[in-house]
mmCIF file as gemmi writes it, N, C-alpha and C atoms, coordinates in Angstrom:
data_model
loop_
_atom_site.group_PDB
_atom_site.id
_atom_site.type_symbol
_atom_site.label_atom_id
_atom_site.label_alt_id
_atom_site.label_comp_id
_atom_site.label_asym_id
_atom_site.label_entity_id
_atom_site.label_seq_id
_atom_site.pdbx_PDB_ins_code
_atom_site.Cartn_x
_atom_site.Cartn_y
_atom_site.Cartn_z
_atom_site.occupancy
_atom_site.B_iso_or_equiv
_atom_site.pdbx_formal_charge
_atom_site.auth_seq_id
_atom_site.auth_asym_id
_atom_site.pdbx_PDB_model_num
ATOM 1 N N . MET Axp A 1 ? 104.642 81.914 112.082 1 0 ? 1 A 1
ATOM 2 C CA . MET Axp A 1 ? 104.49 81.842 110.644 1 0 ? 1 A 1
ATOM 3 C C . MET Axp A 1 ? 105.806 82.246 109.981 1 0 ? 1 A 1
ATOM 4 N N . LYS Axp A 2 ? 106.294 81.421 109.078 1 0 ? 2 A 1
ATOM 5 C CA . LYS Axp A 2 ? 107.52 81.729 108.355 1 0 ? 2 A 1
ATOM 6 C C . LYS Axp A 2 ? 107.224 82.74 107.254 1 0 ? 2 A 1
ATOM 7 N N . PRO Axp A 3 ? 108.14 83.697 107.042 1 0 ? 3 A 1
ATOM 8 C CA . PRO Axp A 3 ? 107.924 84.654 105.959 1 0 ? 3 A 1
ATOM 9 C C . PRO Axp A 3 ? 108.159 83.996 104.607 1 0 ? 3 A 1
ATOM 10 N N . LYS Axp A 4 ? 107.454 84.482 103.599 1 0 ? 4 A 1
ATOM 11 C CA . LYS Axp A 4 ? 107.693 84.019 102.237 1 0 ? 4 A 1
ATOM 12 C C . LYS Axp A 4 ? 108.796 84.876 101.641 1 0 ? 4 A 1
ATOM 13 N N . VAL Axp A 5 ? 109.715 84.243 100.953 1 0 ? 5 A 1
ATOM 14 C CA . VAL Axp A 5 ? 110.826 84.943 100.324 1 0 ? 5 A 1
ATOM 15 C C . VAL Axp A 5 ? 110.776 84.647 98.836 1 0 ? 5 A 1
ATOM 16 N N . TYR Axp A 6 ? 110.865 85.694 98.028 1 0 ? 6 A 1
ATOM 17 C CA . TYR Axp A 6 ? 110.836 85.552 96.574 1 0 ? 6 A 1
ATOM 18 C C . TYR Axp A 6 ? 112.196 85.951 96.021 1 0 ? 6 A 1
ATOM 19 N N . PHE Axp A 7 ? 112.689 85.167 95.086 1 0 ? 7 A 1
ATOM 20 C CA . PHE Axp A 7 ? 113.968 85.439 94.45 1 0 ? 7 A 1
ATOM 21 C C . PHE Axp A 7 ? 113.758 85.669 92.964 1 0 ? 7 A 1
ATOM 22 N N . THR Axp A 8 ? 114.58 86.527 92.387 1 0 ? 8 A 1
ATOM 23 C CA . THR Axp A 8 ? 114.556 86.738 90.952 1 0 ? 8 A 1
ATOM 24 C C . THR Axp A 8 ? 115.947 87.132 90.481 1 0 ? 8 A 1
ATOM 25 N N . LYS Axp A 9 ? 116.311 86.697 89.305 1 0 ? 9 A 1
ATOM 26 C CA . LYS Axp A 9 ? 117.564 87.128 88.694 1 0 ? 9 A 1
ATOM 27 C C . LYS Axp A 9 ? 117.356 88.412 87.91 1 0 ? 9 A 1
ATOM 28 N N . THR Axp A 10 ? 116.098 88.719 87.61 1 0 ? 10 A 1
ATOM 29 C CA . THR Axp A 10 ? 115.754 89.911 86.85 1 0 ? 10 A 1
ATOM 30 C C . THR Axp A 10 ? 115.324 91.007 87.816 1 0 ? 10 A 1
ATOM 31 N N . VAL Axp A 11 ? 116.055 92.113 87.84 1 0 ? 11 A 1
ATOM 32 C CA . VAL Axp A 11 ? 115.726 93.218 88.734 1 0 ? 11 A 1
ATOM 33 C C . VAL Axp A 11 ? 115.202 94.379 87.891 1 0 ? 11 A 1
ATOM 34 N N . THR Axp A 12 ? 113.883 94.399 87.715 1 0 ? 12 A 1
ATOM 35 C CA . THR Axp A 12 ? 113.223 95.467 86.969 1 0 ? 12 A 1
ATOM 36 C C . THR Axp A 12 ? 111.952 95.857 87.715 1 0 ? 12 A 1
ATOM 37 N N . PRO Axp A 13 ? 111.436 97.057 87.469 1 0 ? 13 A 1
ATOM 38 C CA . PRO Axp A 13 ? 110.159 97.425 88.093 1 0 ? 13 A 1
ATOM 39 C C . PRO Axp A 13 ? 109.042 96.441 87.746 1 0 ? 13 A 1
ATOM 40 N N . GLU Axp A 14 ? 109.04 95.948 86.52 1 0 ? 14 A 1
ATOM 41 C CA . GLU Axp A 14 ? 108.008 95.003 86.093 1 0 ? 14 A 1
ATOM 42 C C . GLU Axp A 14 ? 108.083 93.7 86.886 1 0 ? 14 A 1
ATOM 43 N N . LYS Axp A 15 ? 109.288 93.226 87.153 1 0 ? 15 A 1
ATOM 44 C CA . LYS Axp A 15 ? 109.46 91.983 87.911 1 0 ? 15 A 1
ATOM 45 C C . LYS Axp A 15 ? 109.01 92.159 89.36 1 0 ? 15 A 1
ATOM 46 N N . VAL Axp A 16 ? 109.285 93.323 89.936 1 0 ? 16 A 1
ATOM 47 C CA . VAL Axp A 16 ? 108.842 93.59 91.31 1 0 ? 16 A 1
ATOM 48 C C . VAL Axp A 16 ? 107.321 93.579 91.378 1 0 ? 16 A 1
ATOM 49 N N . ILE Axp A 17 ? 106.665 94.191 90.412 1 0 ? 17 A 1
ATOM 50 C CA . ILE Axp A 17 ? 105.2 94.197 90.372 1 0 ? 17 A 1
ATOM 51 C C . ILE Axp A 17 ? 104.672 92.78 90.209 1 0 ? 17 A 1
ATOM 52 N N . GLU Axp A 18 ? 105.319 91.988 89.371 1 0 ? 18 A 1
ATOM 53 C CA . GLU Axp A 18 ? 104.905 90.589 89.18 1 0 ? 18 A 1
ATOM 54 C C . GLU Axp A 18 ? 104.987 89.809 90.493 1 0 ? 18 A 1
ATOM 55 N N . MET Axp A 19 ? 106.068 90.004 91.243 1 0 ? 19 A 1
ATOM 56 C CA . MET Axp A 19 ? 106.203 89.307 92.523 1 0 ? 19 A 1
ATOM 57 C C . MET Axp A 19 ? 105.157 89.795 93.523 1 0 ? 19 A 1
ATOM 58 N N . TYR Axp A 20 ? 104.874 91.093 93.518 1 0 ? 20 A 1
ATOM 59 C CA . TYR Axp A 20 ? 103.844 91.646 94.403 1 0 ? 20 A 1
ATOM 60 C C . TYR Axp A 20 ? 102.492 91.01 94.11 1 0 ? 20 A 1
ATOM 61 N N . LYS Axp A 21 ? 102.175 90.831 92.839 1 0 ? 21 A 1
ATOM 62 C CA . LYS Axp A 21 ? 100.898 90.224 92.457 1 0 ? 21 A 1
ATOM 63 C C . LYS Axp A 21 ? 100.815 88.766 92.891 1 0 ? 21 A 1
ATOM 64 N N . GLN Axp A 22 ? 101.948 88.089 93.018 1 0 ? 22 A 1
ATOM 65 C CA . GLN Axp A 22 ? 101.954 86.698 93.458 1 0 ? 22 A 1
ATOM 66 C C . GLN Axp A 22 ? 101.506 86.559 94.914 1 0 ? 22 A 1
ATOM 67 N N . LEU Axp A 23 ? 101.556 87.648 95.669 1 0 ? 23 A 1
ATOM 68 C CA . LEU Axp A 23 ? 101.104 87.599 97.063 1 0 ? 23 A 1
ATOM 69 C C . LEU Axp A 23 ? 99.613 87.33 97.156 1 0 ? 23 A 1
ATOM 70 N N . ASP Axp A 24 ? 98.875 87.742 96.142 1 0 ? 24 A 1
ATOM 71 C CA . ASP Axp A 24 ? 97.429 87.522 96.058 1 0 ? 24 A 1
ATOM 72 C C . ASP Axp A 24 ? 96.696 88.084 97.274 1 0 ? 24 A 1
ATOM 73 N N . CYS Axp A 25 ? 97.14 89.25 97.743 1 0 ? 25 A 1
ATOM 74 C CA . CYS Axp A 25 ? 96.455 89.937 98.833 1 0 ? 25 A 1
ATOM 75 C C . CYS Axp A 25 ? 96.826 91.415 98.786 1 0 ? 25 A 1
ATOM 76 N N . LYS Axp A 26 ? 96.037 92.231 99.445 1 0 ? 26 A 1
ATOM 77 C CA . LYS Axp A 26 ? 96.323 93.66 99.519 1 0 ? 26 A 1
ATOM 78 C C . LYS Axp A 26 ? 97.147 93.932 100.773 1 0 ? 26 A 1
ATOM 79 N N . LEU Axp A 27 ? 98.197 94.69 100.627 1 0 ? 27 A 1
ATOM 80 C CA . LEU Axp A 27 ? 99.024 95.061 101.768 1 0 ? 27 A 1
ATOM 81 C C . LEU Axp A 27 ? 98.768 96.525 102.095 1 0 ? 27 A 1
ATOM 82 N N . PRO Axp A 28 ? 98.392 96.824 103.331 1 0 ? 28 A 1
ATOM 83 C CA . PRO Axp A 28 ? 98.129 98.213 103.691 1 0 ? 28 A 1
ATOM 84 C C . PRO Axp A 28 ? 99.426 99.004 103.852 1 0 ? 28 A 1
ATOM 85 N N . GLY Axp A 29 ? 99.384 100.267 103.524 1 0 ? 29 A 1
ATOM 86 C CA . GLY Axp A 29 ? 100.54 101.136 103.744 1 0 ? 29 A 1
ATOM 87 C C . GLY Axp A 29 ? 101.665 100.892 102.762 1 0 ? 29 A 1
ATOM 88 N N . ASN Axp A 30 ? 102.87 101.184 103.21 1 0 ? 30 A 1
ATOM 89 C CA . ASN Axp A 30 ? 104.053 101.02 102.372 1 0 ? 30 A 1
ATOM 90 C C . ASN Axp A 30 ? 104.576 99.593 102.466 1 0 ? 30 A 1
ATOM 91 N N . VAL Axp A 31 ? 105.252 99.154 101.423 1 0 ? 31 A 1
ATOM 92 C CA . VAL Axp A 31 ? 105.825 97.814 101.377 1 0 ? 31 A 1
ATOM 93 C C . VAL Axp A 31 ? 107.331 97.947 101.21 1 0 ? 31 A 1
ATOM 94 N N . ALA Axp A 32 ? 108.09 97.259 102.047 1 0 ? 32 A 1
ATOM 95 C CA . ALA Axp A 32 ? 109.548 97.286 101.951 1 0 ? 32 A 1
ATOM 96 C C . ALA Axp A 32 ? 110.022 96.157 101.05 1 0 ? 32 A 1
ATOM 97 N N . ILE Axp A 33 ? 111.039 96.45 100.268 1 0 ? 33 A 1
ATOM 98 C CA . ILE Axp A 33 ? 111.648 95.444 99.401 1 0 ? 33 A 1
ATOM 99 C C . ILE Axp A 33 ? 113.136 95.428 99.711 1 0 ? 33 A 1
ATOM 100 N N . LYS Axp A 34 ? 113.648 94.262 100.05 1 0 ? 34 A 1
ATOM 101 C CA . LYS Axp A 34 ? 115.069 94.133 100.346 1 0 ? 34 A 1
ATOM 102 C C . LYS Axp A 34 ? 115.78 93.627 99.097 1 0 ? 34 A 1
ATOM 103 N N . VAL Axp A 35 ? 116.806 94.341 98.707 1 0 ? 35 A 1
ATOM 104 C CA . VAL Axp A 35 ? 117.611 93.939 97.554 1 0 ? 35 A 1
ATOM 105 C C . VAL Axp A 35 ? 119.017 93.674 98.057 1 0 ? 35 A 1
ATOM 106 N N . HIS Axp A 36 ? 119.51 92.483 97.81 1 0 ? 36 A 1
ATOM 107 C CA . HIS Axp A 36 ? 120.867 92.128 98.224 1 0 ? 36 A 1
ATOM 108 C C . HIS Axp A 36 ? 121.761 92.214 97 1 0 ? 36 A 1
ATOM 109 N N . SER Axp A 37 ? 122.802 93.029 97.092 1 0 ? 37 A 1
ATOM 110 C CA . SER Axp A 37 ? 123.673 93.247 95.935 1 0 ? 37 A 1
ATOM 111 C C . SER Axp A 37 ? 124.87 92.313 95.908 1 0 ? 37 A 1
ATOM 112 N N . GLY Axp A 38 ? 124.878 91.326 96.76 1 0 ? 38 A 1
ATOM 113 C CA . GLY Axp A 38 ? 125.997 90.395 96.796 1 0 ? 38 A 1
ATOM 114 C C . GLY Axp A 38 ? 127.13 90.934 97.655 1 0 ? 38 A 1
ATOM 115 N N . GLU Axp A 39 ? 128.212 90.219 97.675 1 0 ? 39 A 1
ATOM 116 C CA . GLU Axp A 39 ? 129.353 90.618 98.488 1 0 ? 39 A 1
ATOM 117 C C . GLU Axp A 39 ? 130.537 90.915 97.596 1 0 ? 39 A 1
ATOM 118 N N . PHE Axp A 40 ? 131.256 91.987 97.933 1 0 ? 40 A 1
ATOM 119 C CA . PHE Axp A 40 ? 132.403 92.414 97.143 1 0 ? 40 A 1
ATOM 120 C C . PHE Axp A 40 ? 133.375 91.254 96.95 1 0 ? 40 A 1
ATOM 121 N N . GLY Axp A 41 ? 133.798 91.072 95.719 1 0 ? 41 A 1
ATOM 122 C CA . GLY Axp A 41 ? 134.732 90.002 95.396 1 0 ? 41 A 1
ATOM 123 C C . GLY Axp A 41 ? 134.067 88.764 94.824 1 0 ? 41 A 1
ATOM 124 N N . ASN Axp A 42 ? 132.767 88.604 95.05 1 0 ? 42 A 1
ATOM 125 C CA . ASN Axp A 42 ? 132.043 87.465 94.487 1 0 ? 42 A 1
ATOM 126 C C . ASN Axp A 42 ? 131.611 87.772 93.063 1 0 ? 42 A 1
ATOM 127 N N . LYS Axp A 43 ? 131.395 86.74 92.262 1 0 ? 43 A 1
ATOM 128 C CA . LYS Axp A 43 ? 131.07 86.942 90.849 1 0 ? 43 A 1
ATOM 129 C C . LYS Axp A 43 ? 129.706 87.595 90.63 1 0 ? 43 A 1
ATOM 130 N N . ASN Axp A 44 ? 128.795 87.526 91.579 1 0 ? 44 A 1
ATOM 131 C CA . ASN Axp A 44 ? 127.465 88.116 91.413 1 0 ? 44 A 1
ATOM 132 C C . ASN Axp A 44 ? 127.324 89.48 92.074 1 0 ? 44 A 1
ATOM 133 N N . PHE Axp A 45 ? 128.414 90.06 92.54 1 0 ? 45 A 1
ATOM 134 C CA . PHE Axp A 45 ? 128.373 91.369 93.188 1 0 ? 45 A 1
ATOM 135 C C . PHE Axp A 45 ? 127.944 92.431 92.184 1 0 ? 45 A 1
ATOM 136 N N . LEU Axp A 46 ? 126.929 93.227 92.549 1 0 ? 46 A 1
ATOM 137 C CA . LEU Axp A 46 ? 126.451 94.299 91.675 1 0 ? 46 A 1
ATOM 138 C C . LEU Axp A 46 ? 127.301 95.543 91.899 1 0 ? 46 A 1
ATOM 139 N N . ARG Axp A 47 ? 127.89 96.036 90.83 1 0 ? 47 A 1
ATOM 140 C CA . ARG Axp A 47 ? 128.761 97.21 90.924 1 0 ? 47 A 1
ATOM 141 C C . ARG Axp A 47 ? 128.012 98.471 90.517 1 0 ? 47 A 1
ATOM 142 N N . HIS Axp A 48 ? 128.637 99.606 90.752 1 0 ? 48 A 1
ATOM 143 C CA . HIS Axp A 48 ? 128.062 100.895 90.339 1 0 ? 48 A 1
ATOM 144 C C . HIS Axp A 48 ? 127.774 100.864 88.845 1 0 ? 48 A 1
ATOM 145 N N . PRO Axp A 49 ? 126.776 101.524 88.308 1 0 ? 49 A 1
ATOM 146 C CA . PRO Axp A 49 ? 125.884 102.48 88.958 1 0 ? 49 A 1
ATOM 147 C C . PRO Axp A 49 ? 124.607 101.855 89.512 1 0 ? 49 A 1
ATOM 148 N N . ILE Axp A 50 ? 124.451 100.53 89.436 1 0 ? 50 A 1
ATOM 149 C CA . ILE Axp A 50 ? 123.176 99.928 89.844 1 0 ? 50 A 1
ATOM 150 C C . ILE Axp A 50 ? 122.91 100.093 91.337 1 0 ? 50 A 1
ATOM 151 N N . ASP Axp A 51 ? 123.944 100.248 92.153 1 0 ? 51 A 1
ATOM 152 C CA . ASP Axp A 51 ? 123.71 100.352 93.59 1 0 ? 51 A 1
ATOM 153 C C . ASP Axp A 51 ? 123.681 101.792 94.097 1 0 ? 51 A 1
ATOM 154 N N . GLU Axp A 52 ? 123.596 102.758 93.184 1 0 ? 52 A 1
ATOM 155 C CA . GLU Axp A 52 ? 123.482 104.158 93.587 1 0 ? 52 A 1
ATOM 156 C C . GLU Axp A 52 ? 122.026 104.509 93.847 1 0 ? 52 A 1
ATOM 157 N N . PRO Axp A 53 ? 121.777 105.455 94.765 1 0 ? 53 A 1
ATOM 158 C CA . PRO Axp A 53 ? 120.385 105.866 95.021 1 0 ? 53 A 1
ATOM 159 C C . PRO Axp A 53 ? 119.729 106.446 93.772 1 0 ? 53 A 1
ATOM 160 N N . THR Axp A 54 ? 118.427 106.26 93.658 1 0 ? 54 A 1
ATOM 161 C CA . THR Axp A 54 ? 117.716 106.82 92.508 1 0 ? 54 A 1
ATOM 162 C C . THR Axp A 54 ? 117.12 108.154 92.859 1 0 ? 54 A 1
């Protein structure tokens, strides 16, 4: 089974919840979310402070 991958240009808690609801199922336990901040030197690279731990 291929994994489903969701993309968004908007990175907010509300958007993450919206994507979670699109799964239309309950996930047991903790859920991991991978955020890719781009690559240094590219125009979409996310710079500090957005990539600092919360």
